[in-house]
C-alpha positions as CSV (number, residue, x, y, z in Angstrom):
1,X,-67.9,-20.0,75.1
2,X,-68.6,-21.3,78.5
3,X,-67.3,-18.9,81.2
4,X,-66.1,-20.8,84.3
5,X,-63.5,-18.8,86.0
6,X,-63.4,-15.1,87.0
7,X,-60.7,-14.6,84.5
8,X,-62.9,-16.0,81.8
9,X,-65.8,-13.6,82.7
10,X,-63.5,-10.5,82.8
11,X,-62.0,-11.3,79.5
12,X,-65.4,-11.8,77.9
13,X,-66.8,-8.5,79.4
14,X,-63.8,-6.7,77.9
15,X,-64.5,-8.1,74.5
16,X,-68.2,-7.3,74.4
17,X,-68.0,-3.5,74.3
18,X,-65.0,-1.8,72.7
19,X,-66.0,1.5,74.4
20,X,-64.4,1.2,77.8
21,X,-66.3,4.4,78.9
22,X,-69.8,4.8,77.7
23,X,-71.8,7.2,80.0
24,X,-75.5,6.9,80.4
25,X,-78.0,5.2,82.8
26,X,-80.5,3.6,80.4
27,X,-78.7,0.3,80.1
28,X,-78.0,-0.2,83.8
29,X,-81.5,0.9,84.8
30,X,-83.0,-1.5,82.4
31,X,-81.1,-4.5,83.8
32,X,-81.5,-3.3,87.3
33,X,-85.2,-3.3,87.0
34,X,-85.0,-7.1,86.1
35,X,-82.6,-8.0,88.9
36,X,-84.5,-6.2,91.6
37,X,-81.7,-5.9,94.2
38,X,-82.6,-4.9,97.7
39,X,-80.4,-1.9,98.7
40,X,-79.3,-1.6,102.4
41,X,-81.2,0.7,104.7
42,X,-78.3,3.2,104.3
43,X,-76.6,3.9,101.0
44,X,-73.9,6.6,100.8
45,X,-72.6,7.6,97.3
46,X,-69.2,9.3,97.1
47,X,-68.2,11.3,94.0
48,X,-65.5,13.8,93.3
49,X,-62.3,14.4,91.5
50,X,-59.9,13.3,94.3
51,X,-60.1,11.9,97.8
52,X,-63.0,9.5,97.1
53,X,-60.9,6.4,98.1
54,X,-59.9,7.9,101.5
55,X,-63.4,9.1,102.2
56,X,-65.0,5.8,101.4
57,X,-62.4,4.1,103.7
58,X,-63.2,6.4,106.7
59,X,-67.0,5.8,106.2
60,X,-66.6,2.1,105.9
61,X,-64.4,1.8,108.9
62,X,-66.5,3.9,111.2
63,X,-69.7,2.2,110.2
64,X,-68.2,-1.3,110.8
65,X,-66.6,-0.2,114.2
66,X,-70.2,0.8,115.2
67,X,-71.4,-2.7,114.5
68,X,-73.0,-2.3,111.0
69,X,-72.3,-4.7,108.2
70,X,-71.2,-2.9,105.1
71,X,-70.7,-3.4,101.4
72,X,-68.1,-1.1,99.7
73,X,-67.8,-0.7,95.9
74,X,-64.8,1.1,94.5
75,X,-62.8,1.3,91.2
76,X,-60.4,0.7,89.6
77,X,-58.6,-2.1,91.5
78,X,-54.8,-2.2,92.1
79,X,-54.0,-5.9,92.0
80,X,-57.1,-8.1,91.9
81,X,-60.6,-7.4,90.5
82,X,-62.1,-8.7,93.7
83,X,-60.8,-5.6,95.6
84,X,-63.6,-3.6,94.0
85,X,-66.3,-5.3,95.9
86,X,-65.9,-5.8,99.7
87,X,-68.3,-7.1,102.3
88,X,-67.3,-6.2,105.9
89,X,-63.9,-5.1,104.7
90,X,-63.1,-8.3,102.9
91,X,-63.0,-8.7,99.1
92,X,-65.6,-11.0,97.7
93,X,-64.5,-14.4,96.4
94,X,-64.2,-15.5,92.9
95,X,-67.2,-17.8,93.4
96,X,-69.4,-14.9,94.6
97,X,-68.3,-12.8,91.7
98,X,-68.9,-15.4,89.0
99,X,-72.3,-16.2,90.6
100,X,-73.2,-12.5,90.4
101,X,-71.9,-12.1,86.9
102,X,-74.1,-15.1,85.8
103,X,-77.2,-13.5,87.3
104,X,-76.4,-10.1,85.5
105,X,-75.8,-11.8,82.3
106,X,-79.1,-13.8,82.5
107,X,-81.0,-10.6,83.3
108,X,-79.5,-8.3,80.7
109,X,-80.9,-10.2,77.7
110,X,-79.8,-8.3,74.7
111,X,-78.9,-5.1,76.5
112,X,-75.2,-4.4,76.0
113,X,-73.1,-3.5,79.1
114,X,-69.7,-2.0,79.5
115,X,-67.0,-3.8,81.7
116,X,-67.8,-1.1,84.4
117,X,-71.5,-1.6,84.2
118,X,-71.2,-5.3,84.5
119,X,-69.1,-5.0,87.6
120,X,-71.4,-2.3,89.2
121,X,-74.4,-4.6,88.8
122,X,-72.6,-7.5,90.1
123,X,-71.5,-5.6,93.2
124,X,-75.2,-4.8,93.9
125,X,-76.0,-8.5,93.6
126,X,-73.3,-9.5,96.0
127,X,-74.4,-6.8,98.6
128,X,-78.1,-7.6,98.2
129,X,-77.5,-11.3,98.8
130,X,-75.5,-10.5,101.9
131,X,-78.4,-8.5,103.5
132,X,-76.1,-5.7,104.7
133,X,-76.8,-2.6,106.9
134,X,-75.0,-0.1,104.7
135,X,-73.7,0.3,101.1
136,X,-70.8,2.8,100.4
137,X,-70.5,3.3,96.7
138,X,-67.7,5.2,94.9
139,X,-68.7,7.0,91.7
140,X,-66.4,5.8,88.7
141,X,-66.5,8.9,86.5
142,X,-68.4,12.1,86.9
143,X,-71.7,11.4,88.7
144,X,-74.8,12.3,86.8
145,X,-74.5,9.6,84.1
146,X,-72.2,7.1,85.9
147,X,-73.6,3.6,86.5
148,X,-73.4,4.0,90.3
149,X,-76.0,6.8,90.0
150,X,-78.7,4.2,89.2
151,X,-79.0,3.5,92.9
152,X,-80.7,6.2,95.0
153,X,-78.5,7.1,98.1
154,X,-79.7,8.4,101.4
155,X,-76.7,10.7,101.6
156,X,-74.5,12.0,98.6
157,X,-70.9,13.3,99.1
158,X,-68.7,15.2,96.6
159,X,-65.1,15.4,97.7
160,X,-63.5,17.9,95.4
161,X,-64.0,19.3,91.9
162,X,-61.0,19.7,89.7
163,X,-59.8,19.1,86.1
164,X,-60.0,15.5,85.0
165,X,-61.8,13.5,82.3
166,X,-62.6,16.7,80.5
167,X,-63.5,14.8,77.3
168,X,-66.5,13.5,79.1
169,X,-67.3,16.0,81.8
170,X,-66.6,19.4,80.3
171,X,-63.8,22.0,80.0
172,X,-64.6,24.2,83.0
173,X,-64.8,23.5,86.6
174,X,-68.5,24.6,86.7
175,X,-69.3,22.0,84.0
176,X,-67.4,19.2,85.9
177,X,-69.1,20.3,89.1
178,X,-72.5,20.0,87.5
179,X,-71.9,16.5,86.5
180,X,-70.7,15.5,89.9
181,X,-73.7,17.2,91.6
182,X,-75.8,14.8,89.6
183,X,-75.5,12.3,92.5
184,X,-77.6,14.5,94.7
185,X,-81.2,13.5,95.5
186,X,-84.3,15.5,96.2
187,X,-84.8,16.2,99.8
188,X,-81.9,14.1,100.9
189,X,-78.6,15.3,102.5
190,X,-75.8,16.5,100.0
191,X,-72.3,17.3,101.1
192,X,-69.3,19.1,99.5
193,X,-65.9,18.6,101.1
194,X,-63.7,21.5,99.7
195,X,-63.7,25.2,99.3
196,X,-64.6,27.4,97.5
197,X,-67.9,25.7,96.6
198,X,-68.7,25.7,92.8
199,X,-71.9,27.5,91.9
200,X,-73.0,24.4,90.1
201,X,-73.0,22.4,93.4
202,X,-75.1,25.0,95.2
203,X,-77.4,25.5,92.2
204,X,-78.1,21.8,91.9
205,X,-78.9,21.4,95.6
206,X,-81.3,24.4,95.5
207,X,-82.9,23.1,92.3
208,X,-83.9,19.8,93.8
209,X,-84.3,21.0,97.4
210,X,-81.4,18.9,98.7
211,X,-80.0,20.2,102.1
212,X,-76.4,21.0,101.4
213,X,-73.6,20.9,103.9
214,X,-70.2,22.4,102.9
215,X,-66.7,22.3,104.3
216,X,-65.7,25.3,106.4
217,X,-69.4,26.4,106.8
218,X,-71.4,23.4,108.1
219,X,-68.5,21.2,109.2
220,X,-64.8,21.9,109.8
221,X,-61.6,20.7,111.6
222,X,-59.3,22.4,113.8
223,X,-55.8,20.9,114.5
224,X,-53.3,21.3,117.2
225,X,-50.2,19.2,118.3
226,X,-50.8,15.6,117.5
227,X,-54.6,15.8,117.5
228,X,-57.7,17.6,116.0
229,X,-61.2,18.6,116.7
230,X,-64.2,18.1,114.3
231,X,-67.2,20.3,114.3
232,X,-70.5,19.4,112.6
233,X,-73.9,20.8,112.5
234,X,-74.8,19.8,116.0
235,X,-72.0,17.3,117.1
236,X,-68.5,18.1,118.2
237,X,-65.7,15.5,118.6
238,X,-62.4,16.6,120.2
239,X,-59.0,15.0,120.8
240,X,-59.2,12.9,117.6
241,X,-56.0,11.1,116.3
242,X,-54.7,12.4,113.1
243,X,-55.5,10.3,110.0
244,X,-52.4,9.4,108.1
245,X,-50.6,11.2,106.5
246,X,-52.1,14.1,108.7
247,X,-52.2,16.8,106.2
248,X,-55.1,19.2,105.3
249,X,-56.4,17.2,102.5
250,X,-56.8,14.1,104.6
251,X,-58.4,16.1,107.3
252,X,-60.9,17.4,104.9
253,X,-61.7,13.8,103.7
254,X,-62.1,12.6,107.3
255,X,-64.3,15.6,108.1
256,X,-66.5,15.1,105.1
257,X,-67.0,11.4,106.1
258,X,-68.0,12.4,109.7
259,X,-70.4,15.1,108.4
260,X,-72.1,12.5,106.2
261,X,-72.5,10.1,109.2
262,X,-73.9,12.9,111.3
263,X,-76.5,13.5,108.6
264,X,-77.2,9.8,108.2
265,X,-77.5,9.2,112.0
266,X,-75.8,11.1,114.7
267,X,-75.6,8.0,116.9
268,X,-73.0,6.7,114.5
269,X,-70.5,9.4,115.7
270,X,-69.6,7.2,118.8
271,X,-66.1,8.4,119.8
272,X,-64.5,5.0,120.0
273,X,-65.9,4.1,116.5
274,X,-64.6,7.2,115.0
275,X,-61.1,6.7,116.6
276,X,-61.1,3.3,115.1
277,X,-62.0,4.6,111.7
278,X,-59.3,7.3,111.8
279,X,-56.4,5.2,113.0
280,X,-56.6,2.4,110.4
281,X,-54.0,2.6,107.6
282,X,-55.0,4.4,104.5
283,X,-56.0,2.2,101.4
284,X,-53.0,0.7,99.5
285,X,-51.4,2.8,97.0
286,X,-52.2,6.1,98.7
287,X,-49.0,7.8,99.9
288,X,-47.8,4.2,100.7
289,X,-44.1,4.2,101.9
290,X,-42.2,1.0,101.6
291,X,-38.6,0.2,102.8
292,X,-35.9,2.6,103.6
293,X,-32.8,1.9,101.5
294,X,-34.1,3.2,99.1
295,X,-37.5,4.2,100.2
296,X,-40.3,3.6,97.7
297,X,-43.4,5.8,97.8
298,X,-46.3,4.7,95.9
299,X,-49.4,6.9,95.1
300,X,-52.2,6.6,92.5
301,X,-52.2,10.4,91.9
302,X,-53.1,10.7,88.2
303,X,-54.3,14.3,87.8
304,X,-52.9,17.6,88.5
305,X,-54.8,18.3,91.7
306,X,-53.7,14.9,93.2
307,X,-50.2,15.5,92.0
308,X,-50.1,18.7,93.9
309,X,-51.3,17.0,97.1
310,X,-48.6,14.3,96.5
311,X,-45.9,16.8,96.0
312,X,-47.0,18.7,99.2
313,X,-46.8,15.5,101.3
314,X,-43.4,14.6,99.9
315,X,-42.0,17.9,100.8
316,X,-43.1,17.3,104.4
317,X,-40.9,14.1,104.6
318,X,-37.4,14.0,105.9
319,X,-34.8,15.0,103.2
320,X,-33.2,12.3,101.1
321,X,-30.1,12.2,98.9
322,X,-32.2,12.3,95.7
323,X,-35.6,11.7,94.5
324,X,-36.5,9.6,91.3
325,X,-40.0,9.7,89.9
326,X,-41.4,6.7,88.0
327,X,-44.4,7.9,86.1
328,X,-46.9,6.4,83.9
329,X,-50.2,8.0,82.8
330,X,-53.3,7.2,80.8
331,X,-53.7,8.8,77.4
332,X,-56.4,11.2,78.6
333,X,-54.5,12.7,81.5
334,X,-52.9,16.0,81.6
335,X,-49.1,15.4,81.2
336,X,-48.1,19.0,81.6
337,X,-50.3,19.5,84.6
338,X,-49.1,16.5,86.5
339,X,-45.5,17.0,85.7
340,X,-45.7,20.7,86.7
341,X,-47.1,19.7,90.1
342,X,-44.6,16.9,90.7
343,X,-41.6,19.0,89.7
344,X,-42.0,20.7,93.0
345,X,-40.2,17.8,94.7
346,X,-37.2,18.6,92.5
347,X,-36.5,15.1,91.2
348,X,-33.0,14.1,90.0
349,X,-34.6,12.3,87.2
350,X,-37.9,10.8,85.7
351,X,-38.3,7.3,84.4
352,X,-41.3,7.0,82.1
353,X,-43.4,3.7,81.7
354,X,-46.5,2.5,79.9
355,X,-49.3,1.7,82.2
356,X,-50.8,-1.8,82.0
357,X,-54.1,-0.5,80.5
358,X,-55.9,-0.3,77.3
359,X,-55.6,3.5,77.5
360,X,-52.0,3.6,78.7
361,X,-49.9,6.4,77.2
362,X,-46.8,5.1,75.4
363,X,-43.8,5.7,77.6
364,X,-41.7,7.0,74.6
365,X,-44.4,9.8,74.0
366,X,-44.5,10.6,77.7
367,X,-40.6,10.8,77.9
368,X,-40.4,12.9,74.9
369,X,-42.9,15.4,76.3
370,X,-41.0,15.6,79.6
371,X,-37.8,16.5,77.7
372,X,-39.7,19.1,75.8
373,X,-40.6,20.5,79.2
374,X,-37.0,20.6,80.1
375,X,-36.8,17.4,82.4
376,X,-34.4,14.7,82.4
377,X,-36.6,11.9,81.4
378,X,-35.8,8.2,80.4
379,X,-38.1,5.8,78.5
380,X,-38.2,2.5,80.2
381,X,-41.2,0.9,78.5
382,X,-42.8,-1.8,80.8
383,X,-43.6,-0.8,84.5
384,X,-41.3,-3.7,85.7
385,X,-38.5,-2.3,83.6
386,X,-38.9,1.2,84.9
387,X,-38.9,-0.1,88.5
388,X,-35.8,-2.1,87.9
389,X,-34.0,0.9,86.3
390,X,-35.0,3.1,89.2
391,X,-33.5,0.7,91.7
392,X,-30.3,0.5,89.7
393,X,-29.6,4.2,89.3
394,X,-30.8,5.4,92.8
395,X,-28.5,5.4,95.8
396,X,-29.4,3.7,99.1
397,X,-30.5,7.1,100.7
398,X,-32.7,7.9,97.7
399,X,-36.6,8.1,97.5
400,X,-38.3,6.6,94.5
401,X,-41.9,7.9,93.8
402,X,-44.0,5.6,91.7
403,X,-47.3,7.4,90.5
404,X,-49.6,8.3,87.8
405,X,-52.1,5.4,87.6
406,X,-53.6,2.5,89.4
407,X,-52.1,0.5,86.5
408,X,-48.7,1.6,87.5
409,X,-48.9,1.4,91.3
410,X,-50.6,-2.0,91.2
411,X,-47.8,-3.8,89.3
412,X,-45.3,-1.9,91.5
413,X,-46.9,-3.6,94.6
414,X,-46.5,-6.9,93.0
415,X,-42.9,-6.1,91.8
416,X,-42.0,-5.0,95.3
417,X,-43.7,-8.3,96.7
418,X,-45.9,-6.2,99.2
419,X,-48.2,-8.7,100.9
């Protein structure tokens, strides 16, 4: 089959390897050696359980505001695959992607690659061709064996460690932390953006002699009315604008990004560049509020920690007549943990849907489990049907929270016709 369009390439990649997730660096490293991409002078790798997208966004915007040309690789995407690979803030074109895929395919020979590995190698081809100043790379899953870890960063960041992907990363927080700390490099700055610090994070840094900076010890934030102050190892920035939505979780993400930039080059912490990076809107699908009668609130929260942050943010909003939750989860996610966290917003009802994803949990099973947990849950099937039902049963003064997966929030953005 001759692959001409981006859709052709993506469909073919999905058909080549039935294992959507297959951890290990051997395949990527073998193909990478044949491609020989030229990494930018600055490479920052961001791992962690939650907060990666926001942290990557802060890094990218501050770097670009300072005059650097950047390449950003994230996953998954919300609406179009091109969102995963951005150069100077703009998604690459279909032509750029297909050209990169052809190069990867030619270089791989008989080496099998997963869908994610293909995309990761293609991103590096796009960035290398553009001759950029900095690459900002988001780890897909874990860290140690994730394809992104085949490129050596100058600075490594881990945002948080919590329970997610236990089938691949381990059943304890220390096991998960050890996998995420696998992105640290010997003698190069490593940062952790939460507290307390897992022992595995500290142990890995000591083992490979990576200078470790941690939230609350080596960098911190102090807020006051409408502004905040960041303190790093040597630098201090005061009177900073609050990054949306202005809660503690987002302050930690912003602080971690600034601490990483200080480690990379203190000159990057130009006040105007930092302000520009902080005042840009958050990435789509992160606590995104749309309309007012009713209000739609979209968030990709898909594990218990992210769901707790989402619930805390919702409780800080103005009161509404009722809250409806449209929820769809992948099969490997903790239903009980996510639902327990979201129940704090006291929803009037739950509408369950099946994410548009190979690993999507069937909505009937999700609704049945919610009812076993004592919640009023409806099974709507398709994401579009769940959104329609939510709009019908909610009053004009209601809030409809749509969450649980990129594969729920992305279709919701399309359904709501968000530009």
